[in-house]
C-alpha positions as protocol buffer text, in pm:
chain_id: "A"
residue {
  index: 1
  type: MET
  ca { x: -893 y: -1792 z: -2237 }
}
residue {
  index: 2
  type: ALA
  ca { x: -555 y: -1796 z: -2380 }
}
residue {
  index: 3
  type: LYS
  ca { x: -280 y: -1743 z: -2114 }
}
residue {
  index: 4
  type: SER
  ca { x: -127 y: -1396 z: -2180 }
}
residue {
  index: 5
  type: SER
  ca { x: 202 y: -1527 z: -2009 }
}
residue {
  index: 6
  type: LYS
  ca { x: 279 y: -1716 z: -2339 }
}
residue {
  index: 7
  type: SER
  ca { x: 329 y: -1376 z: -2509 }
}
residue {
  index: 8
  type: LEU
  ca { x: 605 y: -1266 z: -2272 }
}
residue {
  index: 9
  type: ASP
  ca { x: 955 y: -1431 z: -2278 }
}
residue {
  index: 10
  type: TRP
  ca { x: 1148 y: -1147 z: -2121 }
}
residue {
  index: 11
  type: CYS
  ca { x: 1095 y: -801 z: -1968 }
}
residue {
  index: 12
  type: ILE
  ca { x: 1334 y: -516 z: -1863 }
}
residue {
  index: 13
  type: VAL
  ca { x: 1256 y: -345 z: -1521 }
}
residue {
  index: 14
  type: ARG
  ca { x: 1393 y: -62 z: -1333 }
}
residue {
  index: 15
  type: LEU
  ca { x: 1406 y: 56 z: -979 }
}
residue {
  index: 16
  type: GLY
  ca { x: 1182 y: 356 z: -922 }
}
residue {
  index: 17
  type: GLU
  ca { x: 1241 y: 651 z: -691 }
}
residue {
  index: 18
  type: ASP
  ca { x: 978 y: 503 z: -457 }
}
residue {
  index: 19
  type: HIS
  ca { x: 1204 y: 189 z: -427 }
}
residue {
  index: 20
  type: ASN
  ca { x: 967 y: -34 z: -619 }
}
residue {
  index: 21
  type: TRP
  ca { x: 1026 y: -194 z: -950 }
}
residue {
  index: 22
  type: TRP
  ca { x: 848 y: -94 z: -1272 }
}
residue {
  index: 23
  type: VAL
  ca { x: 854 y: -247 z: -1633 }
}
residue {
  index: 24
  type: ASP
  ca { x: 1034 y: -54 z: -1896 }
}
residue {
  index: 25
  type: GLU
  ca { x: 1026 y: -284 z: -2191 }
}
residue {
  index: 26
  type: VAL
  ca { x: 860 y: -638 z: -2267 }
}
residue {
  index: 27
  type: SER
  ca { x: 900 y: -879 z: -2548 }
}
residue {
  index: 28
  type: ASP
  ca { x: 537 y: -823 z: -2663 }
}
residue {
  index: 29
  type: PRO
  ca { x: 489 y: -440 z: -2676 }
}
residue {
  index: 30
  type: LEU
  ca { x: 157 y: -476 z: -2898 }
}
residue {
  index: 31
  type: ARG
  ca { x: -37 y: -651 z: -2625 }
}
residue {
  index: 32
  type: TRP
  ca { x: 126 y: -496 z: -2317 }
}
residue {
  index: 33
  type: ASP
  ca { x: 125 y: -128 z: -2225 }
}
residue {
  index: 34
  type: VAL
  ca { x: 428 y: -57 z: -1984 }
}
residue {
  index: 35
  type: ASP
  ca { x: 309 y: 290 z: -1872 }
}
residue {
  index: 36
  type: GLY
  ca { x: 267 y: 248 z: -1513 }
}
residue {
  index: 37
  type: LEU
  ca { x: 325 y: -119 z: -1522 }
}
residue {
  index: 38
  type: SER
  ca { x: 454 y: -251 z: -1196 }
}
residue {
  index: 39
  type: ILE
  ca { x: 624 y: -565 z: -1099 }
}
residue {
  index: 40
  type: VAL
  ca { x: 651 y: -732 z: -769 }
}
residue {
  index: 41
  type: ASP
  ca { x: 1016 y: -800 z: -638 }
}
residue {
  index: 42
  type: PRO
  ca { x: 1134 y: -1117 z: -464 }
}
residue {
  index: 43
  type: ARG
  ca { x: 1109 y: -973 z: -110 }
}
residue {
  index: 44
  type: GLN
  ca { x: 772 y: -844 z: -173 }
}
residue {
  index: 45
  type: VAL
  ca { x: 659 y: -1191 z: -317 }
}
residue {
  index: 46
  type: ASP
  ca { x: 782 y: -1344 z: 6 }
}
residue {
  index: 47
  type: HIS
  ca { x: 580 y: -1092 z: 216 }
}
residue {
  index: 48
  type: LEU
  ca { x: 262 y: -1150 z: 13 }
}
residue {
  index: 49
  type: ALA
  ca { x: 302 y: -1531 z: 60 }
}
residue {
  index: 50
  type: ASP
  ca { x: 338 y: -1483 z: 427 }
}
residue {
  index: 51
  type: LEU
  ca { x: 24 y: -1261 z: 438 }
}
residue {
  index: 52
  type: VAL
  ca { x: -200 y: -1510 z: 236 }
}
residue {
  index: 53
  type: GLU
  ca { x: -99 y: -1793 z: 479 }
}
residue {
  index: 54
  type: ALA
  ca { x: -337 y: -1648 z: 742 }
}
residue {
  index: 55
  type: LEU
  ca { x: -615 y: -1689 z: 486 }
}
residue {
  index: 56
  type: ARG
  ca { x: -588 y: -2066 z: 414 }
}
residue {
  index: 57
  type: ASP
  ca { x: -820 y: -2134 z: 695 }
}
residue {
  index: 58
  type: TYR
  ca { x: -1074 y: -1909 z: 516 }
}
residue {
  index: 59
  type: GLY
  ca { x: -1061 y: -2072 z: 159 }
}
residue {
  index: 60
  type: PHE
  ca { x: -757 y: -1917 z: 14 }
}
residue {
  index: 61
  type: ASP
  ca { x: -636 y: -2118 z: -298 }
}
residue {
  index: 62
  type: GLN
  ca { x: -271 y: -2069 z: -392 }
}
residue {
  index: 63
  type: ASP
  ca { x: -333 y: -2184 z: -766 }
}
residue {
  index: 64
  type: ILE
  ca { x: -548 y: -1873 z: -806 }
}
residue {
  index: 65
  type: MET
  ca { x: -250 y: -1655 z: -698 }
}
residue {
  index: 66
  type: ASP
  ca { x: 3 y: -1863 z: -916 }
}
residue {
  index: 67
  type: ALA
  ca { x: -234 y: -1804 z: -1214 }
}
residue {
  index: 68
  type: ALA
  ca { x: -248 y: -1434 z: -1146 }
}
residue {
  index: 69
  type: PHE
  ca { x: 122 y: -1374 z: -1189 }
}
residue {
  index: 70
  type: ILE
  ca { x: 372 y: -1431 z: -1459 }
}
residue {
  index: 71
  type: PRO
  ca { x: 711 y: -1526 z: -1291 }
}
residue {
  index: 72
  type: PHE
  ca { x: 1050 y: -1412 z: -1387 }
}
residue {
  index: 73
  type: ARG
  ca { x: 1405 y: -1496 z: -1276 }
}
residue {
  index: 74
  type: ILE
  ca { x: 1689 y: -1248 z: -1312 }
}
residue {
  index: 75
  type: GLU
  ca { x: 1888 y: -1277 z: -1625 }
}
residue {
  index: 76
  type: ARG
  ca { x: 2139 y: -990 z: -1617 }
}
residue {
  index: 77
  type: ASP
  ca { x: 2213 y: -641 z: -1488 }
}
residue {
  index: 78
  type: MET
  ca { x: 2183 y: -405 z: -1772 }
}
residue {
  index: 79
  type: GLY
  ca { x: 2333 y: -85 z: -1550 }
}
residue {
  index: 80
  type: ASN
  ca { x: 2168 y: 228 z: -1451 }
}
residue {
  index: 81
  type: GLY
  ca { x: 1932 y: 53 z: -1213 }
}
residue {
  index: 82
  type: ARG
  ca { x: 1785 y: -164 z: -1479 }
}
residue {
  index: 83
  type: VAL
  ca { x: 1755 y: -543 z: -1480 }
}
residue {
  index: 84
  type: ARG
  ca { x: 1665 y: -802 z: -1771 }
}
residue {
  index: 85
  type: LEU
  ca { x: 1432 y: -1067 z: -1654 }
}
residue {
  index: 86
  type: ARG
  ca { x: 1351 y: -1406 z: -1824 }
}
residue {
  index: 87
  type: HIS
  ca { x: 1005 y: -1584 z: -1799 }
}
residue {
  index: 88
  type: VAL
  ca { x: 1011 y: -1902 z: -1612 }
}
residue {
  index: 89
  type: LYS
  ca { x: 757 y: -2178 z: -1543 }
}
residue {
  index: 90
  type: GLU
  ca { x: 766 y: -2189 z: -1167 }
}
residue {
  index: 91
  type: SER
  ca { x: 516 y: -2154 z: -876 }
}
residue {
  index: 92
  type: LEU
  ca { x: 566 y: -1857 z: -657 }
}
residue {
  index: 93
  type: PHE
  ca { x: 490 y: -2066 z: -358 }
}
residue {
  index: 94
  type: GLU
  ca { x: 709 y: -2383 z: -453 }
}
residue {
  index: 95
  type: SER
  ca { x: 997 y: -2232 z: -641 }
}
residue {
  index: 96
  type: GLY
  ca { x: 1343 y: -2219 z: -455 }
}
residue {
  index: 97
  type: GLU
  ca { x: 1443 y: -1929 z: -671 }
}
residue {
  index: 98
  type: LYS
  ca { x: 1394 y: -1566 z: -591 }
}
residue {
  index: 99
  type: LEU
  ca { x: 1133 y: -1461 z: -859 }
}
residue {
  index: 100
  type: PHE
  ca { x: 987 y: -1141 z: -969 }
}
residue {
  index: 101
  type: ALA
  ca { x: 603 y: -1144 z: -1029 }
}
residue {
  index: 102
  type: LEU
  ca { x: 436 y: -967 z: -1306 }
}
residue {
  index: 103
  type: ALA
  ca { x: 54 y: -951 z: -1266 }
}
residue {
  index: 104
  type: ASP
  ca { x: -139 y: -1084 z: -1552 }
}
residue {
  index: 105
  type: THR
  ca { x: -343 y: -767 z: -1653 }
}
residue {
  index: 106
  type: ILE
  ca { x: -407 y: -818 z: -2021 }
}
residue {
  index: 107
  type: ASP
  ca { x: -769 y: -842 z: -1924 }
}
residue {
  index: 108
  type: GLU
  ca { x: -812 y: -607 z: -1640 }
}
residue {
  index: 109
  type: GLU
  ca { x: -1171 y: -677 z: -1573 }
}
residue {
  index: 110
  type: ASN
  ca { x: -1202 y: -1062 z: -1594 }
}
residue {
  index: 111
  type: GLY
  ca { x: -847 y: -1187 z: -1630 }
}
residue {
  index: 112
  type: PRO
  ca { x: -647 y: -1399 z: -1363 }
}
residue {
  index: 113
  type: TYR
  ca { x: -541 y: -1088 z: -1169 }
}
residue {
  index: 114
  type: ALA
  ca { x: -883 y: -966 z: -1135 }
}
residue {
  index: 115
  type: ASP
  ca { x: -1005 y: -1301 z: -1020 }
}
residue {
  index: 116
  type: LEU
  ca { x: -719 y: -1290 z: -743 }
}
residue {
  index: 117
  type: LEU
  ca { x: -819 y: -940 z: -630 }
}
residue {
  index: 118
  type: ASP
  ca { x: -1178 y: -1067 z: -592 }
}
residue {
  index: 119
  type: HIS
  ca { x: -1059 y: -1397 z: -425 }
}
residue {
  index: 120
  type: VAL
  ca { x: -845 y: -1248 z: -156 }
}
residue {
  index: 121
  type: THR
  ca { x: -1109 y: -989 z: -75 }
}
residue {
  index: 122
  type: ARG
  ca { x: -1360 y: -1238 z: 8 }
}
residue {
  index: 123
  type: CYS
  ca { x: -1113 y: -1435 z: 205 }
}
residue {
  index: 124
  type: ARG
  ca { x: -1008 y: -1124 z: 406 }
}
residue {
  index: 125
  type: VAL
  ca { x: -1389 y: -1039 z: 487 }
}
residue {
  index: 126
  type: LYS
  ca { x: -1431 y: -1395 z: 606 }
}
residue {
  index: 127
  type: MET
  ca { x: -1137 y: -1365 z: 824 }
}
residue {
  index: 128
  type: LEU
  ca { x: -1233 y: -1027 z: 967 }
}
residue {
  index: 129
  type: ASN
  ca { x: -1599 y: -1135 z: 1044 }
}
residue {
  index: 130
  type: ASP
  ca { x: -1452 y: -1434 z: 1217 }
}
residue {
  index: 131
  type: LEU
  ca { x: -1189 y: -1230 z: 1427 }
}
residue {
  index: 132
  type: PHE
  ca { x: -1404 y: -935 z: 1527 }
}
residue {
  index: 133
  type: ASN
  ca { x: -1748 y: -912 z: 1675 }
}
residue {
  index: 134
  type: PHE
  ca { x: -1897 y: -638 z: 1438 }
}
residue {
  index: 135
  type: GLU
  ca { x: -2237 y: -517 z: 1507 }
}
residue {
  index: 136
  type: SER
  ca { x: -2331 y: -619 z: 1142 }
}
residue {
  index: 137
  type: LYS
  ca { x: -2119 y: -840 z: 930 }
}
residue {
  index: 138
  type: LEU
  ca { x: -1855 y: -678 z: 698 }
}
residue {
  index: 139
  type: THR
  ca { x: -1932 y: -714 z: 330 }
}
residue {
  index: 140
  type: VAL
  ca { x: -1730 y: -743 z: 25 }
}
residue {
  index: 141
  type: ASP
  ca { x: -1895 y: -449 z: -116 }
}
residue {
  index: 142
  type: GLU
  ca { x: -1811 y: -236 z: 172 }
}
residue {
  index: 143
  type: VAL
  ca { x: -1432 y: -324 z: 166 }
}
residue {
  index: 144
  type: GLU
  ca { x: -1415 y: -266 z: -225 }
}
residue {
  index: 145
  type: ASP
  ca { x: -1592 y: 70 z: -196 }
}
residue {
  index: 146
  type: GLU
  ca { x: -1338 y: 192 z: 65 }
}
residue {
  index: 147
  type: LEU
  ca { x: -1039 y: 74 z: -130 }
}
residue {
  index: 148
  type: ARG
  ca { x: -1175 y: 202 z: -450 }
}
residue {
  index: 149
  type: GLU
  ca { x: -1193 y: 555 z: -293 }
}
residue {
  index: 150
  type: ASP
  ca { x: -815 y: 536 z: -221 }
}
residue {
  index: 151
  type: GLN
  ca { x: -738 y: 405 z: -568 }
}
residue {
  index: 152
  type: ASN
  ca { x: -940 y: 691 z: -721 }
}
residue {
  index: 153
  type: ALA
  ca { x: -767 y: 955 z: -523 }
}
residue {
  index: 154
  type: SER
  ca { x: -427 y: 811 z: -664 }
}
residue {
  index: 155
  type: PHE
  ca { x: -560 y: 816 z: -1007 }
}
residue {
  index: 156
  type: ILE
  ca { x: -656 y: 1168 z: -989 }
}
residue {
  index: 157
  type: GLU
  ca { x: -313 y: 1257 z: -860 }
}
residue {
  index: 158
  type: GLY
  ca { x: -178 y: 1094 z: -1165 }
}
residue {
  index: 159
  type: ARG
  ca { x: 7 y: 839 z: -942 }
}
residue {
  index: 160
  type: ALA
  ca { x: 28 y: 477 z: -1052 }
}
residue {
  index: 161
  type: ILE
  ca { x: -85 y: 208 z: -809 }
}
residue {
  index: 162
  type: HIS
  ca { x: 187 y: -50 z: -760 }
}
residue {
  index: 163
  type: THR
  ca { x: 68 y: -424 z: -749 }
}
residue {
  index: 164
  type: PHE
  ca { x: 228 y: -493 z: -419 }
}
residue {
  index: 165
  type: ASP
  ca { x: 45 y: -184 z: -270 }
}
residue {
  index: 166
  type: GLU
  ca { x: -291 y: -295 z: -411 }
}
residue {
  index: 167
  type: LEU
  ca { x: -264 y: -647 z: -274 }
}
residue {
  index: 168
  type: THR
  ca { x: -140 y: -542 z: 74 }
}
residue {
  index: 169
  type: ALA
  ca { x: -436 y: -294 z: 92 }
}
residue {
  index: 170
  type: ILE
  ca { x: -652 y: -586 z: 89 }
}
residue {
  index: 171
  type: LEU
  ca { x: -462 y: -833 z: 281 }
}
residue {
  index: 172
  type: GLU
  ca { x: -412 y: -577 z: 576 }
}
residue {
  index: 173
  type: TYR
  ca { x: -759 y: -412 z: 558 }
}
residue {
  index: 174
  type: VAL
  ca { x: -937 y: -347 z: 896 }
}
residue {
  index: 175
  type: PRO
  ca { x: -1233 y: -130 z: 924 }
}
residue {
  index: 176
  type: ALA
  ca { x: -1149 y: 201 z: 1104 }
}
residue {
  index: 177
  type: GLY
  ca { x: -1148 y: 191 z: 1480 }
}
residue {
  index: 178
  type: TRP
  ca { x: -1069 y: -181 z: 1512 }
}
residue {
  index: 179
  type: ASP
  ca { x: -753 y: -285 z: 1670 }
}
residue {
  index: 180
  type: THR
  ca { x: -538 y: -539 z: 1470 }
}
residue {
  index: 181
  type: ASP
  ca { x: -282 y: -614 z: 1746 }
}
residue {
  index: 182
  type: GLU
  ca { x: -449 y: -943 z: 1835 }
}
residue {
  index: 183
  type: GLU
  ca { x: -483 y: -1043 z: 1487 }
}
residue {
  index: 184
  type: ARG
  ca { x: -110 y: -1021 z: 1380 }
}
residue {
  index: 185
  type: PRO
  ca { x: 123 y: -961 z: 1683 }
}
residue {
  index: 186
  type: ALA
  ca { x: 409 y: -1164 z: 1536 }
}
residue {
  index: 187
  type: ALA
  ca { x: 379 y: -1018 z: 1190 }
}
residue {
  index: 188
  type: LYS
  ca { x: 469 y: -672 z: 1334 }
}
residue {
  index: 189
  type: GLU
  ca { x: 793 y: -792 z: 1473 }
}
residue {
  index: 190
  type: ASP
  ca { x: 880 y: -981 z: 1163 }
}
residue {
  index: 191
  type: ASP
  ca { x: 833 y: -669 z: 950 }
}
residue {
  index: 192
  type: GLU
  ca { x: 1053 y: -471 z: 1177 }
}
residue {
  index: 193
  type: ALA
  ca { x: 1312 y: -728 z: 1159 }
}
residue {
  index: 194
  type: GLY
  ca { x: 1296 y: -731 z: 798 }
}
residue {
  index: 195
  type: ASP
  ca { x: 1308 y: -364 z: 755 }
}
residue {
  index: 196
  type: ALA
  ca { x: 1630 y: -356 z: 961 }
}
residue {
  index: 197
  type: ASP
  ca { x: 1790 y: -564 z: 669 }
}
residue {
  index: 198
  type: LEU
  ca { x: 1698 y: -332 z: 392 }
}
residue {
  index: 199
  type: PRO
  ca { x: 1948 y: -59 z: 294 }
}
residue {
  index: 200
  type: GLU
  ca { x: 1833 y: 294 z: 253 }
}
residue {
  index: 201
  type: LEU
  ca { x: 1917 y: 354 z: -117 }
}
residue {
  index: 202
  type: GLU
  ca { x: 2008 y: 711 z: -222 }
}
residue {
  index: 203
  type: GLU
  ca { x: 1881 y: 787 z: -568 }
}
residue {
  index: 204
  type: GLU
  ca { x: 2236 y: 859 z: -710 }
}
residue {
  index: 205
  type: GLU
  ca { x: 2357 y: 513 z: -552 }
}
residue {
  index: 206
  type: ASP
  ca { x: 2089 y: 280 z: -670 }
}
residue {
  index: 207
  type: GLU
  ca { x: 2304 y: 94 z: -905 }
}
residue {
  index: 208
  type: LYS
  ca { x: 2594 y: 60 z: -672 }
}
residue {
  index: 209
  type: LYS
  ca { x: 2367 y: -72 z: -397 }
}
residue {
  index: 210
  type: LEU
  ca { x: 2212 y: -318 z: -620 }
}
residue {
  index: 211
  type: LYS
  ca { x: 2526 y: -450 z: -732 }
}
residue {
  index: 212
  type: ASN
  ca { x: 2679 y: -491 z: -383 }
}
residue {
  index: 213
  type: ASP
  ca { x: 2368 y: -642 z: -210 }
}
residue {
  index: 214
  type: LYS
  ca { x: 2397 y: -1034 z: -172 }
}
residue {
  index: 215
  type: SER
  ca { x: 2037 y: -1109 z: -115 }
}
residue {
  index: 216
  type: LEU
  ca { x: 1968 y: -1176 z: -483 }
}
residue {
  index: 217
  type: LYS
  ca { x: 2188 y: -1359 z: -753 }
}
residue {
  index: 218
  type: TRP
  ca { x: 2214 y: -1271 z: -1122 }
}
residue {
  index: 219
  type: ASP
  ca { x: 2162 y: -1566 z: -1348 }
}
residue {
  index: 220
  type: GLU
  ca { x: 2507 y: -1571 z: -1497 }
}
residue {
  index: 221
  type: ASP
  ca { x: 2795 y: -1823 z: -1513 }
}
residue {
  index: 222
  type: GLU
  ca { x: 2980 y: -1802 z: -1193 }
}
residue {
  index: 223
  type: ASP
  ca { x: 3317 y: -1810 z: -1363 }
}
residue {
  index: 224
  type: GLU
  ca { x: 3241 y: -1489 z: -1551 }
}
residue {
  index: 225
  type: GLU
  ca { x: 3375 y: -1191 z: -1351 }
}
residue {
  index: 226
  type: SER
  ca { x: 3142 y: -889 z: -1303 }
}
residue {
  index: 227
  type: GLU
  ca { x: 2828 y: -1064 z: -1421 }
}
residue {
  index: 228
  type: ASP
  ca { x: 2756 y: -1263 z: -1116 }
}
residue {
  index: 229
  type: GLU
  ca { x: 2698 y: -965 z: -904 }
}
residue {
  index: 230
  type: ASP
  ca { x: 2411 y: -933 z: -680 }
}
residue {
  index: 231
  type: PHE
  ca { x: 2144 y: -671 z: -629 }
}
residue {
  index: 232
  type: ASP
  ca { x: 1859 y: -575 z: -408 }
}
residue {
  index: 233
  type: GLY
  ca { x: 1514 y: -443 z: -511 }
}
residue {
  index: 234
  type: GLU
  ca { x: 1386 y: -288 z: -189 }
}
residue {
  index: 235
  type: GLY
  ca { x: 1017 y: -337 z: -152 }
}
residue {
  index: 236
  type: LYS
  ca { x: 779 y: -324 z: 125 }
}
residue {
  index: 237
  type: ASP
  ca { x: 699 y: -589 z: 342 }
}
residue {
  index: 238
  type: GLY
  ca { x: 390 y: -670 z: 286 }
}
residue {
  index: 239
  type: GLY
  ca { x: -434 y: -1307 z: -63 }
}
residue {
  index: 240
  type: ASP
  ca { x: -827 y: -1544 z: -58 }
}
residue {
  index: 241
  type: ALA
  ca { x: -1084 y: -1795 z: -189 }
}
residue {
  index: 242
  type: GLU
  ca { x: -1422 y: -1816 z: -355 }
}
residue {
  index: 243
  type: ASP
  ca { x: -1685 y: -1756 z: -105 }
}
residue {
  index: 244
  type: ASP
  ca { x: -1929 y: -2043 z: -143 }
}
residue {
  index: 245
  type: ASP
  ca { x: -2152 y: -1879 z: 111 }
}
residue {
  index: 246
  type: ALA
  ca { x: -2253 y: -1569 z: -51 }
}
residue {
  index: 247
  type: GLY
  ca { x: -2441 y: -1451 z: 247 }
}
residue {
  index: 248
  type: ASP
  ca { x: -2132 y: -1427 z: 454 }
}
residue {
  index: 249
  type: ASP
  ca { x: -2001 y: -1143 z: 235 }
}
residue {
  index: 250
  type: GLY
  ca { x: -2323 y: -978 z: 179 }
}
residue {
  index: 251
  type: ASP
  ca { x: -2245 y: -912 z: -193 }
}
residue {
  index: 252
  type: GLY
  ca { x: -2495 y: -1175 z: -354 }
}
residue {
  index: 253
  type: GLY
  ca { x: -2203 y: -1336 z: -524 }
}
residue {
  index: 254
  type: LYS
  ca { x: -2163 y: -1047 z: -760 }
}
residue {
  index: 255
  type: LYS
  ca { x: -1790 y: -973 z: -857 }
}
residue {
  index: 256
  type: LYS
  ca { x: -1696 y: -619 z: -885 }
}
residue {
  index: 257
  type: SER
  ca { x: -1360 y: -518 z: -1033 }
}
residue {
  index: 258
  type: ARG
  ca { x: -1131 y: -233 z: -863 }
}
residue {
  index: 259
  type: ARG
  ca { x: -913 y: -220 z: -1160 }
}
residue {
  index: 260
  type: ARG
  ca { x: -856 y: 134 z: -1282 }
}
residue {
  index: 261
  type: SER
  ca { x: -668 y: 314 z: -1565 }
}
residue {
  index: 262
  type: ARG
  ca { x: -295 y: 350 z: -1453 }
}
residue {
  index: 263
  type: GLY
  ca { x: -160 y: 683 z: -1348 }
}
residue {
  index: 264
  type: LYS
  ca { x: 165 y: 835 z: -1456 }
}
residue {
  index: 265
  type: ARG
  ca { x: 491 y: 708 z: -1303 }
}
């Protein structure tokens, strides 16, 4: 299958009212529909990388996650809360740059991002079955069915599901009634510390806050005044391997996609 990332050289993104980033324009509008198309910002990328670390002992393969995203670096600020991004050939895990990550959803059912969703779900199920003494083992089907209900509710309400929210729903999933404190005690403290650093953006001050935040750098000549200003895309703090033993997941190895049509932004 041809990599769809080859068809995208750049994209223009905007900071939404939900403080997530959404795609406005792409270099290949014929193959990419930007309606409800979300993109993961650098802080969210870092948080996802932290979450999937816990899954490495349960078969998580970072190559699957790298293949599922098209990485972009900041090229320039376009004003009015819009930023132009340039495609780069970097690993989300190994790059020293602050990268945005666009999910490769050209083929929503069988593409790289669909593979990632299936992969992290299986790893998460393995982890939960190892951590908790369930009366009967948790299965991939059970997790997917519950997550799909939430997604359908959003779709009915006309709300687009952001990629970051879709992944964190899997990576932080636990069945109702089970305490997760013993699973991630440190993560909660880290999240609170991270939230303290995030500014509360007012809608009318988004552009000003973006330019004054020094957590992210524009990709501009440092000698050029006003084009080397920083911005901050506030995201939420927020991965899994093929299950060789299908019996552990209880789904018989059958892959099910949770991708749904996008809602309105």
